[in-house]
TIDOMAR-427148 format. One record per residue (C-alpha): x, y, z; residue in three letters. Coordinates in pm, whole numbers, plus 50000, padded with zeros to 5 digits. Layout:
N
XYZALA;...
***
This chain:
288
560254664452146MET;561894665652424GLU;562914628852410ASP;564394637052095ALA;566784659852246ALA;567324640952548GLU;568604611852305LYS;570684640352128GLN;572084653352502ARG;572664615252535GLU;575034609552236PHE;576634643252276SER;577694632552602VAL;578444597452531SER;580694607052214GLY;582534630352442VAL;583134605552705LEU;584264581352425GLU;587344604252328LYS;588314607352682LEU;588704569752784GLY;585964572453042ILE;582804546253071SER;579694560153107LYS;578884545653445SER;581654558453564GLY;580854593553461TYR;576904591953598TYR;579114575053901ASP;581144608453972TRP;578334630753853LYS;575854613154201ARG;578534615354420ARG;578274641454719ASP;580014671654719LYS;583294665954999SER;583044683155387LYS;586134706255247THR;583264716354909ALA;580284720455140LYS;581754746155338ARG;583504759555063LYS;579834761554941GLU;578564777755267ARG;581584803055346VAL;580934823655012ILE;577144824655039GLU;577504838755422LYS;580864859255303ILE;577904870255040LYS;575444880455260GLU;577854900855463VAL;579204919355183HIS;575424929955085LYS;574694935755464LYS;577824964655421SER;576074975055083TYR;578794961054904GLU;581234979655132ASN;583534953255327TYR;586664940155195GLY;588504909255309ALA;589374920755625PRO;586184935055795LYS;584414900955650ILE;586864881355803THR;586074895856130ARG;582464888256116GLU;582424856556040LEU;584704850156260ARG;581844864156527LYS;579534837656377GLN;581674813656473GLY;583754803856138GLU;587244796156195VAL;588424811455911ILE;591804832855761SER;591904865555656GLU;593374848855255ARG;590974822455240THR;588684846555278VAL;590244869555002GLY;590504841354788LYS;587194831854799TYR;585774867554711MET;588984868754483ARG;586654836754282GLU;583714853154266ASN;584464884854161GLY;583184900654515ILE;585424935554628LYS;585164963454851ALA;584185002954634GLN;587485021054539TYR;588655050854636ILE;588595085354461LYS;591155109854532HIS;590575142354740ARG;589545172254612THR;590695203554858LYS;587585224154987THR;588355253155201THR;590305278155176ARG;593385284755379ASP;594345314455635CYS;597985320555706ASP;598165324356103TYR;601465305156185SER;602505325056443THR;598485323956649THR;597235291556517LEU;598865257856723ALA;598705222956632ASN;597925210556941ILE;596215177856846LEU;599605167656721LYS;598215139156519ARG;597285120856885ASP;594375104456703PHE;594575076957013GLN;592675095457271PRO;591895072357602ASP;587845083757628GLU;584895101157437PRO;585045138957426ASN;588815141257426ALA;589445152657082ALA;587155165056852TRP;587555172056457CYS;586415192856176THR;586195193055800ASP;584185204255531ILE;583515187055202THR;581695191554901TYR;579285170754750ILE;577875174454341TRP;574515176654307THR;573075176153867GLN;570145205953948GLU;572105225754168GLU;576155223854169GLY;577835219954463PHE;576635211454806VAL;578905209755083TYR;579215184155433LEU;580605202255740THR;581245172255993SER;582405173356363ILE;584275137756469MET;585005122156787ASP;588815108156757LEU;588205076557070TYR;585275065056905SER;585505079356516ARG;581975088256579LYS;580545114256361ILE;578605137956667ILE;577075162456453SER;577285173956087TRP;575425195955849LYS;574715196055466LEU;574185234855359SER;574125250055049ARG;577515277955123THR;579925272155289MET;579325299855534GLU;580885302855858VAL;576805300556031LYS;576915264955847ASP;579915255256053VAL;578275270956416LEU;575395252756397GLU;577235224156355CYS;579515227156664LEU;576155238156815GLU;574505209256794LYS;578135188556887ALA;578005207957178LYS;574295202257280GLU;574585163557218ARG;577615156257440ARG;578325156657836ASN;581575177757827MET;583285171158175GLU;586895189758063LYS;587385211557824PRO;587765192357457VAL;590415195657215VAL;588965207456854ILE;591385201456602HIS;590765215356168SER;592145232055922ASP;592905268655881ARG;590125274355653GLY;588555308855695VAL;585185290855840GLN;587635278356141PHE;589725308856210VAL;586445332256214SER;585865355356544LYS;582545340556566TRP;584265302756525TYR;586695314156806GLN;583585330857054GLU;581445290657037LEU;584975273657106THR;585775294957340ALA;586605274957684GLY;587635242957377MET;591435238957313LYS;591355248356920ARG;594075232756695SER;594695241056369TYR;596115219456086SER;599955230255929ALA;599205248655585LYS;598735225455345GLY;599555194955550ASN;596485175755525PRO;597235144455720TRP;597335168956005ASP;593495160756028ASN;594015127455839ALA;590565111656062CYS;587885134655950ILE;589665131355594GLU;589255098755577SER;585965097355720PHE;585505124155407HIS;587015100755161SER;584575073955292LEU;581785087255245ILE;582085094954962LYS;583305057854871ARG;580885037654989GLU;577535059054947TRP;577565089354760LEU;579635082254465ASN;577785054454395ARG;574185074754262LYS;573715102554023LYS;572645129254284ILE;569635152054178ILE;569675180654429ASP;570255190454770TYR;567365168354953GLN;568675138454798MET;572465144854897ALA;570385155555208TYR;568685117455240GLN;571795101955171MET;574215120455396VAL;570825106655683PHE;571475075955554GLU;575235068955600TYR;576065082855923ILE;572235079656111GLU;571395041256019THR;575075029555889PHE;578485044155999TYR;577785052656357ASN;575885025556380THR;576494994056230VAL;580124994156029ARG;582664982056211ILE;585855000256241HIS;588824981056235SER;590085009456552HIS;587015005956705CYS;588184966256787ASP;585484955756467TYR;582764971356664GLU;580325002356573SER;581325031456678PRO;578165034056904ASN;578735002057032ASN;582595014257130TYR;581055040157331GLU;578475021257468ARG;581504994857597SER;583865022357729PHE;580825035057907LYS;579875000558090ASN;583584995158145LYS;583855033158336LYS;580535018058505CYS;581734985858670ILE;585455000958796ASN;
***
């Protein structure tokens, strides 16, 4: 039976070759010929691209994958990486639009913007930013993620997932941040004008810190933490149907503690992870 099938394939190939005016010996010689060095390298690079993309949980695009390949010794352009990705259907995740969570309070004369969009401090604990975002769960409705970021490294130094948007949840997150960081000088802490961040309890807990607030209705003043909350949704949370608070908590923990802070490279950090970027700062400080 196999011989008959083989003969049928042989007949089909011969017929096609005859119509194309190609000799049978020439065809089989081409088939046995080794691939060129260029073709072999392309195959190897594509496999590396797939590996880096997979390790990033399919979140990295061409710029970050190019950086990772160069760390591995590959001499390659971002344009070539992008081309290979398109040819193989490899792409980063899609970002959904932001939906506003907190309700602003209007204290135009007392809530100053000290940060003034200076998102590039020279050292850790010079400026933090904080915000709240929502996460939808199928069984419990919205749960809320409060995050605090150190702007030097873009590291999430504290986070709190809660079932409500009460002030106490913001305060717990802030207390945790203060416990974890050794602040030698008063740190600027920037937020929007949500009721949680203008409460008397928040002001008491931030005594000795420099409170900074976004202009009313202007999310760009707090762009870095806004960007992080878009990122965690795009790269992680929106890719699964979240059942309840417990599942949401586990997903947030995995993203922040085992990927974002520790592994995920960031263009702001010279393509290092936030943890490594802060470690490099400490090493340079010790040398100097």
